[in-house]
N, C-alpha and C positions, 0 to 999 in steps of 0.2 A: 364163631367170633366172639371173644370177650366184649362185656358192656363195660363201658366207664362207670363207676357204681357213681351214684347219685351226688350232689353237691349240699344236699342237706344234711345236716348234722344232726343225730340224736343219741339217745344214750344206748348203754348194755345194759340189759336187767338180765338178773338170775332170781331165785326164787328168794335169795335174802340180800341181795346187795344191788345197789344202782352205783354205777361208773361213770366217769365222763366220756365222751366220745374221744377225747384225745388222751393217749397215755404217754405221759411225760417222764415217767419215771417208772422203775422195775417194778412188775405188777405179775402177781400169779392168780390163774383162774383155778381154784380148788374144786375138787371133788365135793367137798361138804356145800359148795353154793352153786355145784350144777344143777339144771343147765342154765348156760347164757343164750341171751339172743340179742342179736345184733340186728337194729331194725332201719339203718340208714350206713354212713360210713362211719368208720371207726378207724384212727390211724394211730399207730405205734411210732412215735417220734424218734428221730436218730438219736441214738445214746440210750435209749429205754428199753429193755427186754420184758416182753410178754411170756411169761413161762405157764404152759396150759399142763396140768398134770394128769397122769393117766387116770381114764374112765370119765374124764368131762367131756359133756355133750356142747358143741356150739351151734345153735341154728341161727343162720344167716338168712334173713328172709329177702324174697325176690329183690332185686333192684339193689340190694345193699351190699357192702364188701367190708373185709379187714383188710386193712393197707398197712403194709408194714415198711418202715421207713427206717426202722430200729432193727431188733433182732426178734425172731419169732423161736421159741423152743416148744414144740407141741411133740412130746416124746410118750407115746403111751408103751404099754409091755404085752408083749404075748398073750398075756390074759387080760390086760385094761386095755383097751385100746382107747384113743381120743378119737371123738367123732365130730366132723364137720357136715353139716347137712344145709345144701342150697347155698346161692349167693355166689360170693367170688372172694376168692383169697389172693392178694397180690403181695409177692414179694419183689419190693422195687429195685430197683438197679443201685439206689442207695444204701440199702441194706448190706450188712456184711454177709459174706458168703461162708461157707462151712469150713471150719478148720479143724481137721482131727487131730492135730498135734496138742493144741490145746481146749479140744471140746469147746469150741466157742463158734459164734456165728449162728445162722439160720438152719432149723433143720426140722422135717416134719416125717417122724417115724414111728411105726406100729399104730397109725390113723387108719379109721374108715371115713372115706370123702365121698359123699352122695349127692348127684344132681348139683355139683358145683362147678366154675370155672378156677382152676389153678393156674396164675400167671406168675413164673420166674422170671425175674429180671436179673438175676444174680448167680452166685456159685452156691447154693443152698444144697443140702444133702435131702433127697425126697427116698425114701427109703423104708421097705416092708410095708407097705400101703394096700388097702383095697379101695380102688376108686372106680365107683360105678353111678351111672345115669338113675334118675328115678323112675324115667320112662322114656318113650321116644320124642316127648317133648320137652323134657328136662334132661338133657346128656351131660355126659361128664367130657370136660377138656382140660388138658394140660398142654398150656402155652408157655413155651421158653422165647423170652425177647432180649435176653442179654445173658452175660456171663458164662460161665462153665457148670450148670448144675449138674449133680450125679443122680441120676434118676436109675435106682436098683431094686430088685427085688419086690417089684411092684405087680399087681395086676389089675389092669385098666380095662374095664367094660361098657360098650356102649357109647353113643355119640360119636365126636370126632376126636379119638384116644390123646393122639399128641399133635402139636401143630408147632412146628419150629419155624419161627419167623426173625429169629435172632439169637445170638450168642452161639455157644459151641458145646451143647447137653454131650452128656456122657450117659449112654441108656445101655446098661447091663441087666441080663437075668429079669427082663420084665416081659410079661405075658400081655399081650393085647389081644382082647377078646370082641367080635363085632365091630361096630363103628360104620361111618360113611364114607 
């Protein structure tokens, strides 16, 4: 079951950059400033886009989350994945779903998500990812709560791999390993 991320607002930190906890305009997290650490709740406001470059590492502390009311574009490559470790990534029902005709909306592609909860409330594209628990006590969970997300070409292992409590996800070519 997903935890509701804390109500305390704190900052995002990287080796060279301090950012605010609310992202109100288009922002790019670059490989040059990686890793980024989220220590509480970080919100991507409606109308703003957070782009995470290939090779970037995002550490989300226990009890913390990345809450996306705007757009998240986390697109790695086959050779340079985007890495998410821990916490919660929440694509809300307010965030725009993926539109393949315009290449716009929320997408997580070619990423490694470890020991996290991914909550999808929109029609995002979740593709070509490796999602694993860190241990039996820190599982991976992909929870759909709305929209019609496209969950394809992923490997999901450990924990409670997929929890469909809402929406109409399209799950194709996804390998589920282990789980409870």
